[in-house]
C-alpha positions as CSV (number, residue, x, y, z in Angstrom):
1,A,0.0,0.0,0.0
2,V,2.9,2.4,0.8
3,L,4.4,1.9,-2.7
4,H,1.1,2.8,-4.3
5,D,0.2,5.7,-2.1
6,A,0.5,8.8,-4.3
7,E,0.5,11.3,-1.5
8,L,3.3,9.6,0.4
9,L,5.4,9.1,-2.7
10,T,5.0,12.7,-3.7
11,G,5.9,14.0,-0.2
12,A,8.9,11.7,-0.1
13,W,10.1,12.8,-3.5
14,L,9.7,16.5,-2.5
15,S,11.5,16.0,0.8
16,L,14.4,14.1,-1.0
17,K,14.9,16.9,-3.5
18,I,14.8,19.6,-0.8
19,A,17.2,17.6,1.4
20,L,19.7,17.1,-1.4
21,L,19.7,20.7,-2.5
22,T,19.9,21.9,1.1
23,A,22.8,19.6,1.9
24,F,24.9,20.8,-1.1
25,S,24.0,24.5,-0.5
26,S,24.7,24.3,3.2
27,V,28.1,22.7,2.6
28,V,29.1,25.4,0.2
29,I,28.0,28.3,2.4
30,G,28.9,26.7,5.7
31,T,32.4,25.8,4.5
32,W,33.0,29.4,3.5
33,A,31.6,30.7,6.9
34,G,33.6,28.2,9.0
35,Y,36.8,29.0,7.2
36,V,36.3,32.7,7.7
37,L,35.7,32.2,11.4
38,A,38.7,29.9,11.8
39,R,41.3,31.7,9.7
40,L,40.6,35.4,9.2
41,G,40.7,36.3,12.9
42,R,38.8,39.2,14.3
43,F,37.6,41.7,11.7
44,R,35.1,44.6,11.6
45,G,31.7,42.9,12.1
46,F,33.2,39.7,13.4
47,T,30.9,39.6,16.5
48,F,27.8,40.2,14.3
49,F,28.9,37.6,11.8
50,T,29.5,35.0,14.5
51,A,26.1,35.8,16.0
52,M,24.3,35.4,12.7
53,I,26.0,32.0,12.1
54,N,25.2,30.7,15.6
55,A,21.8,32.2,16.0
56,P,19.8,29.3,14.3
57,L,21.4,26.9,16.9
58,V,19.8,28.7,19.9
59,I,16.6,30.3,18.4
60,P,13.6,27.9,18.6
61,E,12.4,26.7,15.3
62,V,8.9,28.1,15.9
63,I,10.4,31.6,16.2
64,M,12.4,31.1,13.0
65,G,9.4,29.7,11.2
66,I,7.2,32.7,12.1
67,S,9.9,35.2,11.3
68,M,10.7,33.7,7.9
69,L,7.0,33.4,7.1
70,L,6.4,37.1,7.9
71,L,9.6,38.0,5.8
72,F,8.3,36.1,2.8
73,V,4.9,37.6,3.0
74,A,6.3,41.1,3.2
75,M,8.7,40.4,0.3
76,E,5.8,39.1,-1.8
77,Q,3.8,42.3,-1.1
78,V,6.7,44.6,-2.0
79,F,8.7,42.7,-4.7
80,G,6.2,40.1,-5.8
81,W,8.6,37.3,-4.9
82,P,8.2,34.6,-3.8
83,A,4.8,34.0,-5.3
84,G,3.4,32.0,-2.4
85,R,5.1,29.4,-0.3
86,G,6.5,26.2,-1.6
87,F,9.6,24.4,-2.7
88,V,11.9,27.5,-2.7
89,T,10.8,28.9,0.6
90,I,11.2,25.6,2.4
91,W,14.7,25.2,0.8
92,I,15.8,28.7,2.0
93,G,14.5,28.0,5.5
94,H,16.3,24.6,5.7
95,V,19.6,26.1,4.4
96,M,19.4,28.9,7.0
97,L,19.1,26.2,9.7
98,C,21.7,23.8,8.4
99,V,24.4,26.3,7.5
100,S,25.1,26.8,11.2
101,Y,25.8,23.1,11.8
102,V,28.2,22.9,8.8
103,A,30.0,26.1,9.8
104,I,30.7,24.9,13.3
105,I,32.0,21.5,12.1
106,V,34.2,23.1,9.5
107,Q,35.5,25.8,11.9
108,S,36.5,23.2,14.5
109,R,38.3,21.1,11.8
110,V,40.1,24.0,10.2
111,K,41.4,25.2,13.6
112,E,43.1,21.8,14.0
113,L,45.0,22.0,10.7
114,N,48.7,22.8,10.7
115,K,49.0,26.3,9.2
116,S,52.6,25.6,8.2
117,L,51.2,23.5,5.2
118,E,49.3,26.5,3.9
119,E,52.2,28.9,4.6
120,A,54.6,26.5,2.7
121,A,52.3,26.4,-0.3
122,L,52.1,30.2,-0.3
123,D,55.9,30.5,-0.1
124,L,56.1,28.2,-3.1
125,G,54.0,30.5,-5.2
126,A,50.5,29.2,-4.8
127,T,47.7,31.6,-4.7
128,P,45.4,31.7,-1.6
129,L,42.5,30.3,-3.7
130,K,44.7,27.4,-5.0
131,V,45.9,26.7,-1.4
132,F,42.3,26.5,-0.3
133,F,41.2,24.0,-3.0
134,V,44.4,21.9,-3.2
135,I,45.6,21.9,0.5
136,V,42.7,22.8,2.8
137,L,39.7,21.1,1.1
138,P,41.3,17.6,1.0
139,L,42.3,17.9,4.6
140,I,38.8,18.8,5.8
141,S,36.9,16.4,3.4
142,Q,35.7,14.3,6.3
143,A,34.2,17.3,8.0
144,L,32.5,18.3,4.8
145,V,31.0,14.8,4.5
146,S,29.8,15.0,8.1
147,G,28.3,18.4,7.5
148,W,26.6,17.1,4.3
149,L,25.1,14.1,6.1
150,L,23.9,16.2,9.0
151,S,22.3,18.8,6.8
152,F,20.6,16.1,4.7
153,T,19.2,14.4,7.9
154,V,18.0,17.7,9.5
155,S,16.3,18.8,6.3
156,I,14.5,15.6,5.4
157,D,13.4,15.3,9.0
158,D,12.3,18.9,9.6
159,L,8.6,19.4,10.5
160,I,8.3,22.9,12.1
161,L,10.0,25.1,9.5
162,S,8.3,23.1,6.7
163,A,4.9,23.6,8.3
164,F,5.4,27.4,8.3
165,L,7.0,27.7,4.9
166,S,5.0,25.2,2.9
167,G,2.0,25.9,0.7
168,P,-0.6,24.1,-1.4
169,G,1.0,21.4,-3.4
170,S,4.3,21.4,-1.4
171,T,3.6,19.1,1.4
172,T,6.8,17.3,2.6
173,L,6.9,13.7,3.9
174,P,7.1,14.7,7.6
175,L,4.0,16.9,7.1
176,V,2.1,14.0,5.5
177,V,3.1,11.6,8.2
178,Y,2.2,14.1,11.0
179,S,-1.3,14.8,9.5
180,R,-2.0,11.0,9.2
181,V,-0.7,10.0,12.6
182,R,-3.0,12.6,14.2
183,L,-5.9,10.5,12.8
184,G,-4.5,7.2,14.2
185,L,-1.8,4.8,13.4
186,N,-2.0,2.4,10.5
187,P,0.2,-0.3,9.0
188,E,1.4,2.0,6.2
189,M,3.2,4.2,8.8
190,N,4.9,1.1,10.2
191,A,6.0,0.0,6.7
192,L,7.3,3.5,6.0
193,A,9.3,3.6,9.2
194,T,10.8,0.2,8.5
195,I,11.8,1.3,5.0
196,F,13.6,4.4,6.4
197,I,15.3,2.3,9.1
198,C,16.6,-0.2,6.5
199,L,17.8,2.5,4.2
200,V,19.6,4.5,6.9
201,T,21.2,1.3,8.3
202,T,22.4,0.2,4.9
203,G,23.8,3.6,4.2
204,V,25.6,3.9,7.5
205,V,27.1,0.4,7.1
206,G,28.1,1.0,3.5
207,V,29.8,4.3,4.3
208,N,31.7,2.8,7.3
209,L,32.9,-0.1,5.1
210,W,34.0,2.3,2.4
211,M,35.9,4.5,4.9
212,Q,37.6,1.4,6.3
213,V,38.7,0.2,2.9
214,R,40.0,3.7,2.0
215,E,41.9,3.9,5.3
216,K,43.5,0.5,4.8
217,K,44.5,1.5,1.2
218,R,46.0,4.7,2.5
219,L,48.1,2.9,5.1
220,L,49.1,0.3,2.6
221,D,50.3,3.0,0.2
222,I,52.3,4.6,3.0
223,H,53.8,1.3,3.9
224,H,54.8,0.5,0.3
225,A,56.3,4.0,-0.1
226,F,58.3,3.7,3.2
227,T,59.5,0.2,2.2
228,A,60.7,1.3,-1.2
229,E,62.5,4.3,0.4
230,V,64.3,2.0,2.9
231,E,65.3,-0.5,0.1
232,E,66.6,2.4,-2.0
233,T,68.6,3.8,0.9
234,A,70.0,0.4,1.7
235,T,71.3,-0.3,-1.8
236,T,72.8,3.2,-2.3
237,P,76.6,3.3,-1.5
238,T,77.6,5.5,1.5
239,A,79.7,7.8,-0.6
240,G,76.8,8.3,-3.1
241,R,74.4,9.1,-0.3
242,T,76.9,11.6,1.1
243,T,77.4,13.3,-2.2
244,K,73.7,13.3,-2.9
245,A,72.9,14.9,0.4
246,F,75.8,17.4,0.8
247,G,77.3,17.7,-2.7
248,P,80.9,16.7,-3.6
249,L,83.2,16.8,-0.6
250,K,86.4,18.9,-1.0
251,A,89.6,18.2,0.8
């Protein structure tokens, strides 16, 4: 019955699209914000910038939902955009909420990085933009993945913001489930919950296995490189190693 329920399938597809778009948008904006907080130090407006990034973490979602609803209504009256509430308004609200989580994760990870790596790249002629993409991003990739997964989870599970920012024809899956559960439980909700649990469990196990395989491969590559270096050093004559390291010795 779940697989043939048009309302549930439509809500699930809408929630999935919003969650994917929210996750990618939040990672892009949150990475920029977290890097600014971790690397640029105190600048004019730093306190205000920090407060705006951290505000969604402490403000109740009900207050945020009402505020954004009033904002969109006023914008529609003044500018004519957005024309009603729906996909775009829900997406903007979810991004506003999830950016804070990504920024905090990225900020904590960037602060742990060794700045000498970035300084060495700058000394060798790399531009700050190239340093960010070539040096910083690979080192914080796990934080980006964590922020992406957290944003996706928060977005697809959000009910309060979606209730304020949704409109006719834009009912997300949590709203559908909430409206039906109020009328009483039925086997379709149990089946839906089972499907979600199975999907999440499979995804978590799959990601963990992939990370373990990747880590083993990285350690194996390091071991092979170290072994090759040791063998090369052992087979090189002493005089050759001295000449290679210090240049030709003069009497």
